[in-house]
ROVEX-955929 format. One line per 10 residues: number of its first residue (from 1); their letters; for each residue x negated, y, z of N, C-alpha, C. Coordinates in nm, 3 decimals, padded with zeros to 5 digits. Layout:
BEGIN
NUM> A> X,Y,Z,X,Y,Z,X,Y,Z ~ ...
REM end
This chain:
BEGIN
1> XXXXXXXXXX> 02.087,00.688,00.363,02.028,00.786,00.467,01.953,00.915,00.388 ~ 01.980,01.079,00.404,01.907,01.152,00.318,01.804,01.185,00.377 ~ 01.715,01.228,00.272,01.552,01.309,00.390,01.570,01.422,00.471 ~ 01.697,01.470,00.453,01.719,01.568,00.561,01.774,01.502,00.705 ~ 01.871,01.397,00.684,01.903,01.309,00.827,01.763,01.237,00.869 ~ 01.630,01.178,00.804,01.547,01.086,00.849,01.470,01.229,00.927 ~ 01.444,01.353,00.822,01.378,01.451,00.871,01.397,01.484,01.023 ~ 01.554,01.478,01.074,01.613,01.499,01.199,01.563,01.358,01.310 ~ 01.512,01.306,01.264,01.485,01.201,01.370,01.331,01.232,01.416 ~ 01.241,01.222,01.342,01.130,01.278,01.398,01.065,01.339,01.238
11> XXXXXXXXXX> 00.942,01.407,01.290,00.908,01.471,01.181,00.791,01.383,01.050 ~ 00.714,01.299,01.112,00.645,01.209,01.039,00.744,01.091,00.987 ~ 00.697,01.049,00.893,00.784,00.918,00.805,00.683,00.844,00.747 ~ 00.714,00.692,00.739,00.617,00.669,00.616,00.686,00.667,00.494 ~ 00.605,00.631,00.408,00.646,00.678,00.212,00.752,00.582,00.204 ~ 00.785,00.441,00.223,00.849,00.395,00.192,01.005,00.405,00.243 ~ 01.005,00.413,00.372,01.151,00.524,00.408,01.198,00.656,00.341 ~ 01.034,00.746,00.298,01.059,00.853,00.241,01.102,00.792,00.086 ~ 01.060,00.765,00.022,01.109,00.689,-00.085,01.217,00.647,-00.119 ~ 01.306,00.544,-00.018,01.413,00.489,-00.002,01.527,00.589,-00.008
21> XXXXXXXXXX> 01.486,00.695,00.083,01.592,00.823,00.099,01.609,00.890,-00.017 ~ 01.486,00.955,-00.094,01.461,01.000,-00.161,01.583,00.943,-00.298 ~ 01.565,00.805,-00.278,01.634,00.730,-00.394,01.774,00.751,-00.371 ~ 01.806,00.747,-00.272,01.945,00.728,-00.240,02.014,00.884,-00.217 ~ 01.959,00.959,-00.217,01.986,01.158,-00.266,02.003,01.115,-00.415 ~ 01.940,01.029,-00.506,01.935,01.056,-00.625,02.048,00.900,-00.698 ~ 02.084,00.883,-00.595,02.192,00.742,-00.618,02.147,00.682,-00.743 ~ 01.985,00.622,-00.716,01.935,00.500,-00.772,01.851,00.399,-00.667 ~ 01.845,00.311,-00.751,01.822,00.159,-00.671,01.661,00.197,-00.638 ~ 01.600,00.122,-00.507,01.471,00.183,-00.435,01.347,00.094,-00.480
31> XXXXXXXXXX> 01.498,-00.077,-00.514,01.368,-00.162,-00.493,01.250,-00.148,-00.614 ~ 01.194,-00.139,-00.667,01.141,-00.059,-00.807,00.983,-00.053,-00.746 ~ 00.862,-00.142,-00.734,00.767,-00.107,-00.706,00.680,00.007,-00.798 ~ 00.679,-00.023,-00.939,00.667,00.050,-01.029,00.755,00.207,-00.969 ~ 00.820,00.235,-00.972,00.891,00.347,-00.896,00.853,00.401,-00.810 ~ 00.824,00.354,-00.716,00.753,00.358,-00.586,00.598,00.377,-00.600 ~ 00.520,00.325,-00.717,00.379,00.388,-00.728,00.384,00.519,-00.818 ~ 00.489,00.548,-00.892,00.536,00.634,-01.026,00.545,00.789,-00.894 ~ 00.609,00.754,-00.775,00.658,00.862,-00.642,00.497,00.882,-00.567 ~ 00.443,00.794,-00.547,00.297,00.826,-00.470,00.264,00.884,-00.576
41> XXXXXXXXXX> 00.224,00.862,-00.723,00.121,00.936,-00.780,00.161,01.081,-00.817 ~ 00.305,01.132,-00.820,00.368,01.241,-00.817,00.313,01.298,-00.677 ~ 00.315,01.279,-00.566,00.267,01.332,-00.400,00.127,01.366,-00.420 ~ 00.049,01.247,-00.444,-00.076,01.266,-00.470,-00.128,01.414,-00.566 ~ -00.107,01.384,-00.695,-00.111,01.497,-00.776,-00.073,01.671,-00.776 ~ 00.028,01.646,-00.657,00.092,01.739,-00.592,00.031,01.771,-00.460 ~ -00.088,01.752,-00.433,-00.159,01.784,-00.348,-00.093,01.773,-00.170 ~ 00.055,01.669,-00.162,00.052,01.653,-00.056,-00.004,01.573,00.049 ~ -00.022,01.599,00.179,-00.111,01.574,00.242,-00.074,01.387,00.329 ~ -00.099,01.309,00.250,-00.069,01.193,00.315,-00.190,01.135,00.378
51> XXXXXXXXXX> -00.153,01.017,00.460,-00.246,00.975,00.533,-00.220,00.820,00.519 ~ -00.323,00.759,00.477,-00.259,00.578,00.430,-00.272,00.531,00.549 ~ -00.195,00.417,00.598,-00.228,00.303,00.704,-00.123,00.163,00.630 ~ -00.207,00.109,00.690,-00.112,-00.057,00.676,00.050,-00.064,00.755 ~ 00.098,-00.075,00.620,00.279,-00.126,00.712,00.304,-00.256,00.721 ~ 00.296,-00.303,00.795,00.372,-00.466,00.822,00.535,-00.429,00.775 ~ 00.590,-00.527,00.704,00.689,-00.513,00.687,00.799,-00.476,00.827 ~ 00.733,-00.550,00.939,00.853,-00.539,01.029,00.839,-00.383,01.145 ~ 00.700,-00.339,01.064,00.705,-00.219,01.129,00.801,-00.085,01.095 ~ 00.793,-00.154,00.970,00.891,-00.055,00.848,01.049,-00.042,00.905
61> XXXXXXXXXX> 01.085,-00.149,00.998,01.249,-00.133,01.016,01.270,-00.244,00.915 ~ 01.209,-00.340,00.876,01.261,-00.417,00.768,01.350,-00.552,00.838 ~ 01.450,-00.512,00.856,01.528,-00.642,00.883,01.600,-00.708,00.777 ~ 01.584,-00.634,00.670,01.670,-00.680,00.555,01.540,-00.732,00.458 ~ 01.621,-00.840,00.400,01.522,-00.935,00.315,01.463,-00.840,00.195 ~ 01.546,-00.770,00.140,01.518,-00.677,00.021,01.419,-00.589,00.051 ~ 01.406,-00.486,00.154,01.278,-00.456,00.213,01.180,-00.483,00.244 ~ 01.181,-00.608,00.292,01.051,-00.636,00.343,01.021,-00.723,00.220 ~ 01.056,-00.785,00.104,01.001,-00.820,00.000,00.947,-00.716,-00.042 ~ 01.018,-00.576,-00.065,00.951,-00.477,-00.119,00.807,-00.400,-00.092
71> XXXXXXXXXX> 00.790,-00.450,00.058,00.717,-00.418,00.128,00.569,-00.504,00.121 ~ 00.621,-00.612,00.082,00.539,-00.741,00.080,00.480,-00.739,-00.115 ~ 00.540,-00.677,-00.171,00.489,-00.676,-00.282,00.391,-00.561,-00.283 ~ 00.440,-00.452,-00.250,00.356,-00.335,-00.231,00.191,-00.393,-00.201 ~ 00.184,-00.478,-00.111,00.088,-00.526,-00.034,00.000,-00.592,-00.106 ~ 00.046,-00.668,-00.206,-00.014,-00.748,-00.317,-00.125,-00.636,-00.400 ~ -00.090,-00.515,-00.426,-00.161,-00.458,-00.495,-00.268,-00.331,-00.394 ~ -00.341,-00.419,-00.294,-00.440,-00.347,-00.244,-00.509,-00.235,-00.298 ~ -00.559,-00.266,-00.408,-00.677,-00.196,-00.440,-00.654,-00.036,-00.523 ~ -00.503,-00.032,-00.540,-00.437,00.067,-00.636,-00.345,00.187,-00.494
81> XXXXXXXXXX> -00.410,00.294,-00.482,-00.372,00.397,-00.396,-00.241,00.435,-00.433 ~ -00.213,00.413,-00.539,-00.053,00.443,-00.558,00.050,00.323,-00.489 ~ -00.008,00.196,-00.451,00.061,00.110,-00.392,00.050,00.090,-00.242 ~ -00.007,00.225,-00.181,-00.014,00.193,-00.058,00.110,00.244,00.027 ~ 00.088,00.241,00.155,00.195,00.318,00.236,00.136,00.387,00.325 ~ 00.193,00.552,00.331,00.115,00.665,00.393,00.222,00.755,00.477 ~ 00.176,00.809,00.563,00.267,00.877,00.688,00.269,01.022,00.557 ~ 00.366,01.080,00.601,00.421,01.225,00.531,00.485,01.281,00.664 ~ 00.440,01.418,00.650,00.542,01.523,00.722,00.622,01.594,00.658 ~ 00.716,01.589,00.695,00.834,01.612,00.612,00.878,01.767,00.647
91> XXXXXXXXXX> 00.787,01.835,00.576,00.818,02.007,00.646,00.917,02.041,00.494 ~ 00.931,02.178,00.497,01.000,02.221,00.390,00.916,02.207,00.247 ~ 00.819,02.243,00.227,00.746,02.239,00.142,00.724,02.081,00.069 ~ 00.684,02.020,00.181,00.679,01.804,00.151,00.819,01.817,00.086 ~ 00.921,01.814,00.121,01.042,01.806,00.084,01.089,01.871,-00.029 ~ 01.038,01.966,-00.067,01.036,02.037,-00.203,00.994,01.962,-00.309 ~ 00.873,01.891,-00.254,00.746,01.803,-00.376,00.850,01.701,-00.394 ~ 00.898,01.646,-00.265,00.955,01.487,-00.269,01.086,01.486,-00.351 ~ 01.129,01.642,-00.337,01.272,01.638,-00.419,01.218,01.679,-00.576 ~ 01.091,01.728,-00.585,01.125,01.741,-00.773,01.046,01.610,-00.847
101> XXX> 01.015,01.497,-00.811,00.977,01.406,-00.871,01.095,01.376,-00.949 ~ 01.068,01.301,-01.040,01.152,01.293,-01.167,01.194,01.121,-01.158 ~ 01.281,01.068,-01.114,01.322,00.945,-01.127,01.403,00.872,-01.210
REM end
């Protein structure tokens, strides 16, 4: 699902789902925790307004093992702000920042 498609559902999304949608648009695998951390670093460096929150795999709609394992791997690095889950408001400017990330 693309960023534009998830934006139509609701304005605020969790960063894992945004990461998955951004990877889908670029046709790359999303299950790389290090890639996710670089993505979050990019968003933070570009001053995107992110609000951290605890996300359980079932709250992320993780009905598949791959997504559950990914969120569990991220949760193991609790002291790393780049491995946290954030809420992101998918405004036009936020989408520009997200899409400017080099995958």
